[in-house]
C-alpha positions, 0 to 999 in steps of 0.5 A: 381288583379284590381286597388282598387282605386275607382275614385272621387265620383263626376260624370265625366260628370256633370248631364245635360239634355240628350240633352246636354250631347250627344254632350258633349260626342261626343266632349269629347277626349280620347280613350275608348272601345276595341282597334280594331287596326290591330295586336293589343295585348292589348284590353281595355274594358270600363265599365261605372257604378254608385257606389252609385246606389248600385242596380247595384253593381254586374255590377259595385262597388262589381264586381270591387272590387272582380276582377272577370271580370279581372280574367275572361279576364286573363283567355282569354288572356292566350288562345289568347295571348291578354292582356286585361284591364278594365277601370272603369268609375264612374257616378252619373246617367245613363245619362252620361253613355248613352251619352258616350256609343252612342259616342262609348266611353263606351262598357258596362254600367249599369242603371235603367229601365227608363234611359235603354229606353232612352239608347236604343232610343239615341243609335238607333237615333245616329246609335250606337244601344245598347242591354239590356242583363242583370239585376242587381237588381229588386223590383217587386212592385217598392220599389226601388224609394221613395219620401221623405220630410224633418223631420219637413215638414208639407207635409204629402201626395202627395196631399200636394205637390201641388205648391211645389218644388220637386227634382228628376232626369228627365229621371230616374226611380225615376222620373217616380215613381214621375210622376206616383204617382202624376197622381194616386193622381190626380196631374198633374206632369207638372203643379201642382208641380214645378219640379227641375231637379237635380243630386241626391246629389244636390237634397239631399242638396237642401232638407236639405237646404229647396230649395226643399220641397221633393225629389224623388230619387232611391236606396240608396239616400232615405235610406241614408237620412232617415238613417242619419235623414235628410228625412222621407218617404213620398211615398214608390214606392211600392204602384205603385205595378209596377216592377222596375229594374236596368240592363246592356246595351252594344253597338251592335257593341261591342257585335258583335265584342267582344262576348267573352268579353261580355260573360266574363262580364256576367259570372263575374256579375253572380259570383258577384251576387252568392257572394252577395247572399251568403255573403250579410253582407261581400258584404254590408261591401265591398260596403260600403268601396268602396263608402263611404256609411254606410253599414247599408244603403247598407244592407237595399237594398242589404241584405238578405231581402233587398229591391232589389233582385239581378238576372241577368235574363231578367224576362218576368214581368220586360220586360213587365214593360219596355214596360209600361214605354214607354208611360211616357217617350214619354209623357215627350218627352224624347223618341219617340217609343222604340222597346223594344223587339228589345232592349232586347237580352237574347242570351249573358246571356244564353251563359254566365250563365250556372247555375240554375236560382235564385228563384224569390223574396219572402216576406221580413222578419224582420232582426236584425243586432248587433254590432260586429256581421258578420251575422244577424238574421231574425224573423217571425214577427215584434213583435219578432224583437222588443223584440230581439232589446230591450236592445241589441247593435243594429247596424241596425234593418230592418222591411217590411211594412205591406202592400207593403213589403218594407224593412225599418229601424225599428226605422224610421218606423211608427208603428201601434198597432193592437190588439196584433200585431205590424205593421210597415209602411214606410210612415205616410200616409200608417200607417194612411190608415191602422189605418183608416181601422182597428178600435181600432188600433192606431199609436205609435213611435218606443220607444213605439212599442218596450216597447209594444213588451216586 
């Protein structure tokens, strides 16, 4: 079985700009990757992952805890007489993983869509080309990224961010959401706000301390801060209605020289995906134990009706979205031209994943998780969920946004009474827009909504 010990939660390489990380990685000592020396009987595969970016758990945290990759490699070793070892390296963002991959020190990595494009560009630039070989999780509307503010903030819309300090990780999927959202709101992302380029944990602390007015981050930071009462949602990334996802990238040289090992990894990822989809509560508890994140937050994203849909398939709509991301990164001078079609390589997944395709993501349903229960209940409407929650020993209650479908904590959502119906929204602005368009409806808090549902 694999070593259960997870490395320090802090990234092995501090979050710096991509330009700084690359020379740093080149100078780093220490062996990594497959041992290709003549006659070697031991091969070490180095996997870079992000333990707290829980949209990647089927290629990282969960996969590691289940030991599936090690099992696949052990089976291979019995056939060819080689001992295979896995070195897991935990980072906070995709930037240091790319830096280590382009230095030849990480073989397989997982990261979000914007970092994947930078991964492709840096790999080509430094003559260490990489390939996108699988997806971990996705949201077809973009709901994996959220902009949040402090609970008592007077900022009520994106327009209110003019002149304010906004923390994000430049070059990340969350940064992409922020840029697009501000542009749609009529703001210049470079001139109308003061962007703070910070690691997610640093940005979260800055928001709490008041040194940042808002935070734009990826799964699971917005949900965590909302759950802890340290933030409220300002903008739901699903309002963009543009797919966002995380995926698996591999060094091209490794993929060619160790194709069987890559196949083993993708087979193991598929097994981890099956486990997550069939046992979502157990998977959430496992990821929570390994990362220190609350299981309730993990389940918000990775649950049966979670914000993320887990599926390794390189869906056409995801690849199309990746191509739409290139101009934003070019405008930010983070990449030049990126040949997405050349970067995407579906062949390894086709070889390894000999199984029926997963169904496409469907609309989320309200879901209730009671304390002491190892299963959850789903409901046909928010009102039915609230009825069941009243007086119950609730561990977590989840409800989809009435417009975007993004799942959110029921007690953190903004509720609207619309005739006999109760509708939930991730953001106050979403609730206000709906109420304004539906005369007679009104906004209420969670306690009032529960009372009205009875």
